[in-house]
PDB file of N, CA, C and O in Angstrom:
ATOM      1  N   MET A   1      -7.363  16.296  11.670  1.00  0.00           N
ATOM      2  CA  MET A   1      -8.167  16.637  12.932  1.00  0.00           C
ATOM      3  C   MET A   1      -7.414  17.972  13.492  1.00  0.00           C
ATOM      4  O   MET A   1      -6.194  18.083  13.614  1.00  0.00           O
ATOM      5  N   LEU A   2      -8.228  18.800  13.756  1.00  0.00           N
ATOM      6  CA  LEU A   2      -7.734  20.106  14.352  1.00  0.00           C
ATOM      7  C   LEU A   2      -7.865  20.187  15.917  1.00  0.00           C
ATOM      8  O   LEU A   2      -8.879  19.815  16.507  1.00  0.00           O
ATOM      9  N   VAL A   3      -6.822  20.673  16.502  1.00  0.00           N
ATOM     10  CA  VAL A   3      -6.660  20.756  17.879  1.00  0.00           C
ATOM     11  C   VAL A   3      -6.642  22.292  18.205  1.00  0.00           C
ATOM     12  O   VAL A   3      -6.489  23.120  17.306  1.00  0.00           O
ATOM     13  N   GLY A   4      -6.792  22.616  19.421  1.00  0.00           N
ATOM     14  CA  GLY A   4      -6.985  24.028  19.739  1.00  0.00           C
ATOM     15  C   GLY A   4      -6.168  24.947  18.865  1.00  0.00           C
ATOM     16  O   GLY A   4      -5.104  24.640  18.327  1.00  0.00           O
ATOM     17  N   ASN A   5      -6.879  26.291  18.772  1.00  0.00           N
ATOM     18  CA  ASN A   5      -6.241  27.297  17.959  1.00  0.00           C
ATOM     19  C   ASN A   5      -6.089  26.988  16.428  1.00  0.00           C
ATOM     20  O   ASN A   5      -5.372  27.650  15.677  1.00  0.00           O
ATOM     21  N   ASN A   6      -6.855  25.892  16.047  1.00  0.00           N
ATOM     22  CA  ASN A   6      -6.962  25.618  14.537  1.00  0.00           C
ATOM     23  C   ASN A   6      -5.670  25.241  13.964  1.00  0.00           C
ATOM     24  O   ASN A   6      -5.299  25.564  12.836  1.00  0.00           O
ATOM     25  N   VAL A   7      -4.925  24.457  14.899  1.00  0.00           N
ATOM     26  CA  VAL A   7      -3.539  23.967  14.494  1.00  0.00           C
ATOM     27  C   VAL A   7      -3.776  22.470  14.084  1.00  0.00           C
ATOM     28  O   VAL A   7      -4.281  21.690  14.892  1.00  0.00           O
ATOM     29  N   PRO A   8      -3.397  22.066  12.786  1.00  0.00           N
ATOM     30  CA  PRO A   8      -3.716  20.643  12.523  1.00  0.00           C
ATOM     31  C   PRO A   8      -2.808  19.645  13.191  1.00  0.00           C
ATOM     32  O   PRO A   8      -1.621  19.947  13.316  1.00  0.00           O
ATOM     33  N   MET A   9      -3.244  18.494  13.630  1.00  0.00           N
ATOM     34  CA  MET A   9      -2.485  17.557  14.454  1.00  0.00           C
ATOM     35  C   MET A   9      -2.104  16.458  13.464  1.00  0.00           C
ATOM     36  O   MET A   9      -2.982  15.837  12.864  1.00  0.00           O
ATOM     37  N   PHE A  10      -0.791  16.208  13.283  1.00  0.00           N
ATOM     38  CA  PHE A  10      -0.445  15.092  12.373  1.00  0.00           C
ATOM     39  C   PHE A  10       0.028  14.083  13.172  1.00  0.00           C
ATOM     40  O   PHE A  10       0.675  14.424  14.162  1.00  0.00           O
ATOM     41  N   LYS A  11      -0.175  12.750  12.933  1.00  0.00           N
ATOM     42  CA  LYS A  11       0.163  11.647  13.379  1.00  0.00           C
ATOM     43  C   LYS A  11       0.931  10.827  12.371  1.00  0.00           C
ATOM     44  O   LYS A  11       0.599  10.654  11.199  1.00  0.00           O
ATOM     45  N   LEU A  12       2.073  10.310  13.016  1.00  0.00           N
ATOM     46  CA  LEU A  12       3.026   9.539  11.978  1.00  0.00           C
ATOM     47  C   LEU A  12       2.561   8.003  11.983  1.00  0.00           C
ATOM     48  O   LEU A  12       3.167   7.122  12.593  1.00  0.00           O
ATOM     49  N   ARG A  13       1.380   7.799  11.203  1.00  0.00           N
ATOM     50  CA  ARG A  13       0.840   6.476  11.040  1.00  0.00           C
ATOM     51  C   ARG A  13       0.504   6.400   9.476  1.00  0.00           C
ATOM     52  O   ARG A  13       0.128   7.358   8.802  1.00  0.00           O
ATOM     53  N   PRO A  14       0.689   5.211   9.060  1.00  0.00           N
ATOM     54  CA  PRO A  14       0.137   5.033   7.548  1.00  0.00           C
ATOM     55  C   PRO A  14      -1.217   5.175   7.372  1.00  0.00           C
ATOM     56  O   PRO A  14      -1.994   4.898   8.286  1.00  0.00           O
ATOM     57  N   TYR A  15      -1.664   5.653   6.097  1.00  0.00           N
ATOM     58  CA  TYR A  15      -3.042   5.906   5.843  1.00  0.00           C
ATOM     59  C   TYR A  15      -3.736   4.397   5.966  1.00  0.00           C
ATOM     60  O   TYR A  15      -3.284   3.425   5.360  1.00  0.00           O
ATOM     61  N   ARG A  16      -4.789   4.348   6.756  1.00  0.00           N
ATOM     62  CA  ARG A  16      -5.390   3.239   6.908  1.00  0.00           C
ATOM     63  C   ARG A  16      -6.280   2.627   5.639  1.00  0.00           C
ATOM     64  O   ARG A  16      -6.445   1.432   5.396  1.00  0.00           O
ATOM     65  N   GLY A  17      -6.743   3.618   4.989  1.00  0.00           N
ATOM     66  CA  GLY A  17      -7.557   3.352   3.939  1.00  0.00           C
ATOM     67  C   GLY A  17      -6.797   2.877   2.829  1.00  0.00           C
ATOM     68  O   GLY A  17      -7.290   1.985   2.139  1.00  0.00           O
ATOM     69  N   LEU A  18      -5.745   3.305   2.569  1.00  0.00           N
ATOM     70  CA  LEU A  18      -4.856   3.028   1.472  1.00  0.00           C
ATOM     71  C   LEU A  18      -4.157   1.636   1.837  1.00  0.00           C
ATOM     72  O   LEU A  18      -3.752   0.961   0.890  1.00  0.00           O
ATOM     73  N   LEU A  19      -3.992   1.174   3.094  1.00  0.00           N
ATOM     74  CA  LEU A  19      -3.441  -0.184   3.418  1.00  0.00           C
ATOM     75  C   LEU A  19      -4.445  -1.217   3.206  1.00  0.00           C
ATOM     76  O   LEU A  19      -4.129  -2.323   2.769  1.00  0.00           O
ATOM     77  N   ILE A  20      -5.889  -0.832   3.558  1.00  0.00           N
ATOM     78  CA  ILE A  20      -6.931  -1.738   3.254  1.00  0.00           C
ATOM     79  C   ILE A  20      -6.977  -1.992   1.745  1.00  0.00           C
ATOM     80  O   ILE A  20      -7.078  -3.138   1.306  1.00  0.00           O
ATOM     81  N   ALA A  21      -6.906  -0.946   0.976  1.00  0.00           N
ATOM     82  CA  ALA A  21      -7.089  -1.041  -0.457  1.00  0.00           C
ATOM     83  C   ALA A  21      -6.019  -1.775  -0.934  1.00  0.00           C
ATOM     84  O   ALA A  21      -6.266  -2.546  -1.862  1.00  0.00           O
ATOM     85  N   ALA A  22      -4.711  -1.705  -0.451  1.00  0.00           N
ATOM     86  CA  ALA A  22      -3.462  -2.535  -0.893  1.00  0.00           C
ATOM     87  C   ALA A  22      -3.918  -3.986  -0.585  1.00  0.00           C
ATOM     88  O   ALA A  22      -3.819  -4.803  -1.500  1.00  0.00           O
ATOM     89  N   ILE A  23      -4.374  -4.358   0.535  1.00  0.00           N
ATOM     90  CA  ILE A  23      -4.627  -5.679   0.806  1.00  0.00           C
ATOM     91  C   ILE A  23      -5.707  -6.286  -0.096  1.00  0.00           C
ATOM     92  O   ILE A  23      -5.530  -7.426  -0.525  1.00  0.00           O
ATOM     93  N   LEU A  24      -6.799  -5.610  -0.408  1.00  0.00           N
ATOM     94  CA  LEU A  24      -7.753  -6.036  -1.191  1.00  0.00           C
ATOM     95  C   LEU A  24      -7.424  -6.250  -2.513  1.00  0.00           C
ATOM     96  O   LEU A  24      -7.815  -7.234  -3.139  1.00  0.00           O
ATOM     97  N   VAL A  25      -6.650  -5.286  -3.020  1.00  0.00           N
ATOM     98  CA  VAL A  25      -6.017  -5.386  -4.437  1.00  0.00           C
ATOM     99  C   VAL A  25      -5.180  -6.703  -4.607  1.00  0.00           C
ATOM    100  O   VAL A  25      -5.274  -7.495  -5.545  1.00  0.00           O
ATOM    101  N   PHE A  26      -4.328  -6.790  -3.507  1.00  0.00           N
ATOM    102  CA  PHE A  26      -3.493  -7.993  -3.654  1.00  0.00           C
ATOM    103  C   PHE A  26      -4.203  -9.319  -3.443  1.00  0.00           C
ATOM    104  O   PHE A  26      -3.797 -10.286  -4.087  1.00  0.00           O
ATOM    105  N   ILE A  27      -5.127  -9.448  -2.684  1.00  0.00           N
ATOM    106  CA  ILE A  27      -6.015 -10.539  -2.557  1.00  0.00           C
ATOM    107  C   ILE A  27      -6.870 -10.916  -3.781  1.00  0.00           C
ATOM    108  O   ILE A  27      -6.952 -12.054  -4.241  1.00  0.00           O
ATOM    109  N   LEU A  28      -7.540  -9.744  -4.286  1.00  0.00           N
ATOM    110  CA  LEU A  28      -8.328 -10.104  -5.546  1.00  0.00           C
ATOM    111  C   LEU A  28      -7.546 -10.272  -6.718  1.00  0.00           C
ATOM    112  O   LEU A  28      -7.887 -11.087  -7.575  1.00  0.00           O
ATOM    113  N   GLY A  29      -6.449  -9.521  -6.841  1.00  0.00           N
ATOM    114  CA  GLY A  29      -5.513  -9.691  -8.074  1.00  0.00           C
ATOM    115  C   GLY A  29      -4.866 -11.166  -7.995  1.00  0.00           C
ATOM    116  O   GLY A  29      -4.797 -11.831  -9.029  1.00  0.00           O
ATOM    117  N   SER A  30      -4.417 -11.652  -6.838  1.00  0.00           N
ATOM    118  CA  SER A  30      -3.829 -12.943  -6.804  1.00  0.00           C
ATOM    119  C   SER A  30      -4.787 -14.038  -7.155  1.00  0.00           C
ATOM    120  O   SER A  30      -4.423 -14.987  -7.850  1.00  0.00           O
ATOM    121  N   LEU A  31      -6.037 -13.924  -6.675  1.00  0.00           N
ATOM    122  CA  LEU A  31      -7.175 -14.823  -6.910  1.00  0.00           C
ATOM    123  C   LEU A  31      -7.452 -14.748  -8.445  1.00  0.00           C
ATOM    124  O   LEU A  31      -7.638 -15.796  -9.063  1.00  0.00           O
ATOM    125  N   LEU A  32      -7.483 -13.664  -9.015  1.00  0.00           N
ATOM    126  CA  LEU A  32      -7.778 -13.497 -10.439  1.00  0.00           C
ATOM    127  C   LEU A  32      -6.637 -14.154 -11.390  1.00  0.00           C
ATOM    128  O   LEU A  32      -6.896 -14.832 -12.384  1.00  0.00           O
ATOM    129  N   SER A  33      -5.448 -13.870 -10.966  1.00  0.00           N
ATOM    130  CA  SER A  33      -4.245 -14.316 -11.751  1.00  0.00           C
ATOM    131  C   SER A  33      -4.167 -15.841 -11.409  1.00  0.00           C
ATOM    132  O   SER A  33      -3.826 -16.603 -12.314  1.00  0.00           O
ATOM    133  N   GLY A  34      -4.464 -16.357 -10.136  1.00  0.00           N
ATOM    134  CA  GLY A  34      -4.429 -17.735  -9.959  1.00  0.00           C
ATOM    135  C   GLY A  34      -5.452 -18.464 -10.802  1.00  0.00           C
ATOM    136  O   GLY A  34      -5.138 -19.521 -11.350  1.00  0.00           O
ATOM    137  N   TYR A  35      -6.812 -17.884 -10.944  1.00  0.00           N
ATOM    138  CA  TYR A  35      -7.822 -18.453 -11.864  1.00  0.00           C
ATOM    139  C   TYR A  35      -7.223 -18.439 -13.332  1.00  0.00           C
ATOM    140  O   TYR A  35      -7.469 -19.429 -14.021  1.00  0.00           O
ATOM    141  N   PHE A  36      -6.538 -17.522 -13.825  1.00  0.00           N
ATOM    142  CA  PHE A  36      -6.030 -17.302 -15.178  1.00  0.00           C
ATOM    143  C   PHE A  36      -4.852 -18.374 -15.290  1.00  0.00           C
ATOM    144  O   PHE A  36      -4.724 -18.955 -16.368  1.00  0.00           O
ATOM    145  N   PHE A  37      -4.126 -18.621 -14.410  1.00  0.00           N
ATOM    146  CA  PHE A  37      -3.114 -19.576 -14.458  1.00  0.00           C
ATOM    147  C   PHE A  37      -3.713 -20.957 -14.536  1.00  0.00           C
ATOM    148  O   PHE A  37      -3.154 -21.763 -15.280  1.00  0.00           O
ATOM    149  N   TYR A  38      -4.858 -21.358 -13.813  1.00  0.00           N
ATOM    150  CA  TYR A  38      -5.502 -22.585 -14.039  1.00  0.00           C
ATOM    151  C   TYR A  38      -6.085 -22.655 -15.170  1.00  0.00           C
ATOM    152  O   TYR A  38      -5.984 -23.731 -15.761  1.00  0.00           O
ATOM    153  N   GLU A  39      -6.838 -21.588 -15.794  1.00  0.00           N
ATOM    154  CA  GLU A  39      -7.398 -21.666 -17.157  1.00  0.00           C
ATOM    155  C   GLU A  39      -6.472 -21.663 -18.296  1.00  0.00           C
ATOM    156  O   GLU A  39      -6.784 -22.238 -19.339  1.00  0.00           O
ATOM    157  N   ASP A  40      -5.302 -21.024 -18.157  1.00  0.00           N
ATOM    158  CA  ASP A  40      -4.371 -21.086 -19.114  1.00  0.00           C
ATOM    159  C   ASP A  40      -3.419 -22.343 -19.205  1.00  0.00           C
ATOM    160  O   ASP A  40      -2.538 -22.436 -20.060  1.00  0.00           O
ATOM    161  N   ALA A  41      -3.688 -23.349 -18.200  1.00  0.00           N
ATOM    162  CA  ALA A  41      -2.934 -24.564 -18.133  1.00  0.00           C
ATOM    163  C   ALA A  41      -3.471 -25.463 -19.302  1.00  0.00           C
ATOM    164  O   ALA A  41      -2.809 -26.450 -19.624  1.00  0.00           O
ATOM    165  N   TYR A  42      -4.484 -25.205 -19.864  1.00  0.00           N
ATOM    166  CA  TYR A  42      -5.164 -26.084 -20.939  1.00  0.00           C
ATOM    167  C   TYR A  42      -5.155 -25.480 -22.303  1.00  0.00           C
ATOM    168  O   TYR A  42      -5.738 -25.944 -23.284  1.00  0.00           O
ATOM    169  N   THR A  43      -4.452 -24.425 -22.263  1.00  0.00           N
ATOM    170  CA  THR A  43      -4.332 -23.583 -23.631  1.00  0.00           C
ATOM    171  C   THR A  43      -2.875 -23.439 -23.957  1.00  0.00           C
ATOM    172  O   THR A  43      -2.053 -23.531 -23.045  1.00  0.00           O
ATOM    173  N   ALA A  44      -2.498 -23.219 -25.190  1.00  0.00           N
ATOM    174  CA  ALA A  44      -1.184 -23.176 -25.533  1.00  0.00           C
ATOM    175  C   ALA A  44      -0.917 -21.505 -25.627  1.00  0.00           C
ATOM    176  O   ALA A  44      -1.833 -20.695 -25.772  1.00  0.00           O
ATOM    177  N   GLY A  45       0.370 -21.183 -25.528  1.00  0.00           N
ATOM    178  CA  GLY A  45       0.816 -19.803 -25.668  1.00  0.00           C
ATOM    179  C   GLY A  45       0.738 -19.037 -24.391  1.00  0.00           C
ATOM    180  O   GLY A  45       0.408 -19.561 -23.327  1.00  0.00           O
ATOM    181  N   ILE A  46       1.049 -17.787 -24.529  1.00  0.00           N
ATOM    182  CA  ILE A  46       1.011 -16.915 -23.321  1.00  0.00           C
ATOM    183  C   ILE A  46      -0.354 -16.376 -22.969  1.00  0.00           C
ATOM    184  O   ILE A  46      -1.124 -15.866 -23.783  1.00  0.00           O
ATOM    185  N   GLY A  47      -0.564 -16.524 -21.778  1.00  0.00           N
ATOM    186  CA  GLY A  47      -1.971 -16.285 -21.338  1.00  0.00           C
ATOM    187  C   GLY A  47      -2.143 -14.935 -20.579  1.00  0.00           C
ATOM    188  O   GLY A  47      -1.327 -14.036 -20.781  1.00  0.00           O
ATOM    189  N   ARG A  48      -3.127 -14.772 -19.755  1.00  0.00           N
ATOM    190  CA  ARG A  48      -3.342 -13.379 -19.292  1.00  0.00           C
ATOM    191  C   ARG A  48      -2.876 -13.523 -17.822  1.00  0.00           C
ATOM    192  O   ARG A  48      -3.003 -12.512 -17.131  1.00  0.00           O
ATOM    193  N   ALA A  49      -2.357 -14.625 -17.244  1.00  0.00           N
ATOM    194  CA  ALA A  49      -1.894 -14.782 -15.960  1.00  0.00           C
ATOM    195  C   ALA A  49      -0.766 -13.932 -15.527  1.00  0.00           C
ATOM    196  O   ALA A  49      -0.885 -13.265 -14.499  1.00  0.00           O
ATOM    197  N   PRO A  50       0.332 -13.901 -16.234  1.00  0.00           N
ATOM    198  CA  PRO A  50       1.453 -13.154 -15.905  1.00  0.00           C
ATOM    199  C   PRO A  50       1.197 -11.789 -16.017  1.00  0.00           C
ATOM    200  O   PRO A  50       1.820 -11.073 -15.233  1.00  0.00           O
ATOM    201  N   VAL A  51       0.424 -11.247 -16.806  1.00  0.00           N
ATOM    202  CA  VAL A  51       0.057  -9.861 -17.041  1.00  0.00           C
ATOM    203  C   VAL A  51      -0.729  -9.454 -15.767  1.00  0.00           C
ATOM    204  O   VAL A  51      -0.431  -8.450 -15.121  1.00  0.00           O
ATOM    205  N   ALA A  52      -1.712 -10.257 -15.450  1.00  0.00           N
ATOM    206  CA  ALA A  52      -2.597  -9.790 -14.262  1.00  0.00           C
ATOM    207  C   ALA A  52      -1.802  -9.872 -12.937  1.00  0.00           C
ATOM    208  O   ALA A  52      -2.115  -9.128 -12.007  1.00  0.00           O
ATOM    209  N   LEU A  53      -0.721 -10.808 -12.815  1.00  0.00           N
ATOM    210  CA  LEU A  53      -0.074 -10.994 -11.749  1.00  0.00           C
ATOM    211  C   LEU A  53       0.959  -9.590 -11.516  1.00  0.00           C
ATOM    212  O   LEU A  53       1.183  -8.974 -10.474  1.00  0.00           O
ATOM    213  N   ILE A  54       1.456  -9.369 -12.845  1.00  0.00           N
ATOM    214  CA  ILE A  54       2.466  -7.998 -12.725  1.00  0.00           C
ATOM    215  C   ILE A  54       1.570  -6.885 -12.414  1.00  0.00           C
ATOM    216  O   ILE A  54       1.909  -6.103 -11.526  1.00  0.00           O
ATOM    217  N   VAL A  55       0.477  -6.721 -13.031  1.00  0.00           N
ATOM    218  CA  VAL A  55      -0.381  -5.518 -12.757  1.00  0.00           C
ATOM    219  C   VAL A  55      -0.795  -5.410 -11.167  1.00  0.00           C
ATOM    220  O   VAL A  55      -0.825  -4.328 -10.582  1.00  0.00           O
ATOM    221  N   THR A  56      -1.063  -6.478 -10.637  1.00  0.00           N
ATOM    222  CA  THR A  56      -1.498  -6.618  -9.259  1.00  0.00           C
ATOM    223  C   THR A  56      -0.375  -6.241  -8.520  1.00  0.00           C
ATOM    224  O   THR A  56      -0.509  -5.362  -7.669  1.00  0.00           O
ATOM    225  N   ILE A  57       0.758  -6.788  -8.716  1.00  0.00           N
ATOM    226  CA  ILE A  57       1.920  -6.427  -7.831  1.00  0.00           C
ATOM    227  C   ILE A  57       2.259  -4.980  -7.985  1.00  0.00           C
ATOM    228  O   ILE A  57       2.478  -4.305  -6.979  1.00  0.00           O
ATOM    229  N   ILE A  58       2.312  -4.487  -9.127  1.00  0.00           N
ATOM    230  CA  ILE A  58       2.591  -3.001  -9.430  1.00  0.00           C
ATOM    231  C   ILE A  58       1.590  -2.021  -8.631  1.00  0.00           C
ATOM    232  O   ILE A  58       1.986  -1.108  -7.907  1.00  0.00           O
ATOM    233  N   ILE A  59       0.309  -2.322  -8.851  1.00  0.00           N
ATOM    234  CA  ILE A  59      -0.833  -1.525  -8.063  1.00  0.00           C
ATOM    235  C   ILE A  59      -0.711  -1.680  -6.685  1.00  0.00           C
ATOM    236  O   ILE A  59      -0.978  -0.715  -5.969  1.00  0.00           O
ATOM    237  N   THR A  60      -0.302  -2.884  -6.127  1.00  0.00           N
ATOM    238  CA  THR A  60      -0.115  -3.063  -4.540  1.00  0.00           C
ATOM    239  C   THR A  60       1.103  -2.410  -4.045  1.00  0.00           C
ATOM    240  O   THR A  60       1.128  -2.025  -2.876  1.00  0.00           O
ATOM    241  N   LEU A  61       2.002  -2.265  -4.731  1.00  0.00           N
ATOM    242  CA  LEU A  61       3.272  -1.551  -4.371  1.00  0.00           C
ATOM    243  C   LEU A  61       3.035  -0.064  -4.435  1.00  0.00           C
ATOM    244  O   LEU A  61       3.546   0.610  -3.540  1.00  0.00           O
ATOM    245  N   LEU A  62       2.357   0.517  -5.335  1.00  0.00           N
ATOM    246  CA  LEU A  62       2.105   1.882  -5.349  1.00  0.00           C
ATOM    247  C   LEU A  62       1.256   2.276  -4.338  1.00  0.00           C
ATOM    248  O   LEU A  62       1.415   3.401  -3.866  1.00  0.00           O
ATOM    249  N   LEU A  63       0.255   1.455  -3.856  1.00  0.00           N
ATOM    250  CA  LEU A  63      -0.796   1.727  -2.865  1.00  0.00           C
ATOM    251  C   LEU A  63       0.099   1.804  -1.444  1.00  0.00           C
ATOM    252  O   LEU A  63      -0.002   2.721  -0.629  1.00  0.00           O
ATOM    253  N   LEU A  64       0.902   0.769  -1.331  1.00  0.00           N
ATOM    254  CA  LEU A  64       1.948   0.781  -0.186  1.00  0.00           C
ATOM    255  C   LEU A  64       2.800   2.039  -0.017  1.00  0.00           C
ATOM    256  O   LEU A  64       2.871   2.666   1.041  1.00  0.00           O
ATOM    257  N   ILE A  65       3.472   2.373  -1.199  1.00  0.00           N
ATOM    258  CA  ILE A  65       4.252   3.535  -1.242  1.00  0.00           C
ATOM    259  C   ILE A  65       3.357   4.881  -0.880  1.00  0.00           C
ATOM    260  O   ILE A  65       3.908   5.779  -0.242  1.00  0.00           O
ATOM    261  N   ALA A  66       2.124   5.004  -1.245  1.00  0.00           N
ATOM    262  CA  ALA A  66       1.212   6.108  -0.961  1.00  0.00           C
ATOM    263  C   ALA A  66       0.712   6.039   0.436  1.00  0.00           C
ATOM    264  O   ALA A  66       0.404   7.084   1.009  1.00  0.00           O
ATOM    265  N   ALA A  67       0.595   4.731   1.109  1.00  0.00           N
ATOM    266  CA  ALA A  67       0.075   4.670   2.457  1.00  0.00           C
ATOM    267  C   ALA A  67       1.284   5.133   3.365  1.00  0.00           C
ATOM    268  O   ALA A  67       1.066   5.846   4.345  1.00  0.00           O
ATOM    269  N   PHE A  68       2.504   4.740   3.045  1.00  0.00           N
ATOM    270  CA  PHE A  68       3.541   5.028   3.855  1.00  0.00           C
ATOM    271  C   PHE A  68       4.302   6.426   3.698  1.00  0.00           C
ATOM    272  O   PHE A  68       5.331   6.746   4.294  1.00  0.00           O
ATOM    273  N   SER A  69       3.590   7.187   2.780  1.00  0.00           N
ATOM    274  CA  SER A  69       4.191   8.390   2.434  1.00  0.00           C
ATOM    275  C   SER A  69       4.511   9.525   3.533  1.00  0.00           C
ATOM    276  O   SER A  69       5.334  10.434   3.428  1.00  0.00           O
ATOM    277  N   ARG A  70       3.726   9.266   4.524  1.00  0.00           N
ATOM    278  CA  ARG A  70       3.928  10.330   5.676  1.00  0.00           C
ATOM    279  C   ARG A  70       5.334  10.069   6.321  1.00  0.00           C
ATOM    280  O   ARG A  70       5.805  11.004   6.968  1.00  0.00           O
ATOM    281  N   TYR A  71       5.988   9.025   6.234  1.00  0.00           N
ATOM    282  CA  TYR A  71       7.389   8.677   6.714  1.00  0.00           C
ATOM    283  C   TYR A  71       8.310   9.584   6.173  1.00  0.00           C
ATOM    284  O   TYR A  71       9.360   9.756   6.792  1.00  0.00           O
ATOM    285  N   GLY A  72       8.089  10.262   5.016  1.00  0.00           N
ATOM    286  CA  GLY A  72       9.106  10.989   4.255  1.00  0.00           C
ATOM    287  C   GLY A  72       9.164  12.476   4.774  1.00  0.00           C
ATOM    288  O   GLY A  72      10.076  13.236   4.445  1.00  0.00           O
ATOM    289  N   PHE A  73       8.209  12.812   5.543  1.00  0.00           N
ATOM    290  CA  PHE A  73       8.228  14.310   6.137  1.00  0.00           C
ATOM    291  C   PHE A  73       8.954  14.194   7.417  1.00  0.00           C
ATOM    292  O   PHE A  73       8.452  13.631   8.390  1.00  0.00           O
ATOM    293  N   LYS A  74      10.096  14.704   7.424  1.00  0.00           N
ATOM    294  CA  LYS A  74      11.039  14.612   8.557  1.00  0.00           C
ATOM    295  C   LYS A  74      10.439  15.537   9.858  1.00  0.00           C
ATOM    296  O   LYS A  74      10.632  15.209  11.029  1.00  0.00           O
ATOM    297  N   HIS A  75       9.729  16.667   9.476  1.00  0.00           N
ATOM    298  CA  HIS A  75       9.272  17.690  10.464  1.00  0.00           C
ATOM    299  C   HIS A  75       8.096  16.949  11.146  1.00  0.00           C
ATOM    300  O   HIS A  75       7.573  17.583  12.063  1.00  0.00           O
ATOM    301  N   LEU A  76       7.594  15.762  10.881  1.00  0.00           N
ATOM    302  CA  LEU A  76       6.547  15.193  11.625  1.00  0.00           C
ATOM    303  C   LEU A  76       7.044  14.292  12.653  1.00  0.00           C
ATOM    304  O   LEU A  76       6.267  13.894  13.521  1.00  0.00           O
ATOM    305  N   HIS A  77       8.202  13.949  12.642  1.00  0.00           N
ATOM    306  CA  HIS A  77       8.877  12.939  13.594  1.00  0.00           C
ATOM    307  C   HIS A  77       8.989  13.684  14.978  1.00  0.00           C
ATOM    308  O   HIS A  77       9.385  14.849  15.027  1.00  0.00           O
ATOM    309  N   HIS A  78       8.635  12.987  16.079  1.00  0.00           N
ATOM    310  CA  HIS A  78       8.571  13.641  17.305  1.00  0.00           C
ATOM    311  C   HIS A  78       9.877  13.209  18.219  1.00  0.00           C
ATOM    312  O   HIS A  78      10.427  12.122  18.042  1.00  0.00           O
ATOM    313  N   HIS A  79      10.248  13.994  19.043  1.00  0.00           N
ATOM    314  CA  HIS A  79      11.379  13.767  20.146  1.00  0.00           C
ATOM    315  C   HIS A  79      10.570  13.103  21.223  1.00  0.00           C
ATOM    316  O   HIS A  79       9.669  13.739  21.770  1.00  0.00           O
ATOM    317  N   ARG A  80      10.820  11.924  21.545  1.00  0.00           N
ATOM    318  CA  ARG A  80      10.176  11.287  22.881  1.00  0.00           C
ATOM    319  C   ARG A  80      11.041  11.539  23.909  1.00  0.00           C
ATOM    320  O   ARG A  80      12.182  11.969  23.735  1.00  0.00           O
ATOM    321  N   ALA A  81      10.546  11.287  24.988  1.00  0.00           N
ATOM    322  CA  ALA A  81      11.023  11.575  26.279  1.00  0.00           C
ATOM    323  C   ALA A  81      12.515  10.840  26.411  1.00  0.00           C
ATOM    324  O   ALA A  81      13.441  11.427  26.972  1.00  0.00           O
ATOM    325  N   GLY A  82      12.665   9.533  25.859  1.00  0.00           N
ATOM    326  CA  GLY A  82      13.889   8.894  26.058  1.00  0.00           C
ATOM    327  C   GLY A  82      14.971   9.081  25.044  1.00  0.00           C
ATOM    328  O   GLY A  82      16.049   8.489  25.105  1.00  0.00           O
ATOM    329  N   TYR A  83      14.651   9.896  24.148  1.00  0.00           N
ATOM    330  CA  TYR A  83      15.609  10.246  23.026  1.00  0.00           C
ATOM    331  C   TYR A  83      16.518  11.290  23.310  1.00  0.00           C
ATOM    332  O   TYR A  83      16.075  12.127  24.098  1.00  0.00           O
ATOM    333  N   LYS A  84      17.679  11.479  22.886  1.00  0.00           N
ATOM    334  CA  LYS A  84      18.440  12.522  22.958  1.00  0.00           C
ATOM    335  C   LYS A  84      18.032  13.777  22.075  1.00  0.00           C
ATOM    336  O   LYS A  84      17.922  13.736  20.849  1.00  0.00           O
ATOM    337  N   ARG A  85      17.849  14.752  22.763  1.00  0.00           N
ATOM    338  CA  ARG A  85      17.438  15.959  22.001  1.00  0.00           C
ATOM    339  C   ARG A  85      18.591  16.860  21.259  1.00  0.00           C
ATOM    340  O   ARG A  85      19.759  16.910  21.647  1.00  0.00           O
ATOM    341  N   GLY A  86      18.095  17.521  20.192  1.00  0.00           N
ATOM    342  CA  GLY A  86      19.270  18.310  19.582  1.00  0.00           C
ATOM    343  C   GLY A  86      19.384  18.101  18.180  1.00  0.00           C
ATOM    344  O   GLY A  86      20.275  18.662  17.543  1.00  0.00           O
TER     345      GLY A  86
END
């Protein structure tokens, strides 16, 4: 969002779209791996459930890291009125 004199205004909040995507991936992946665990209970050997659960966790963590990536930029932190300056 641009403020007066075409200076971009940065807010120190996580990306909302990435947070929603992380939540959806986690919910859908956990439901899918739960279904695979239920289905693999009747078969022998290693199934698809642990792989689906690991992939779900990895994708969710990557989305969360990307959503909170703004916190890595120290120049975006504001000095509020109650804080010591300097």
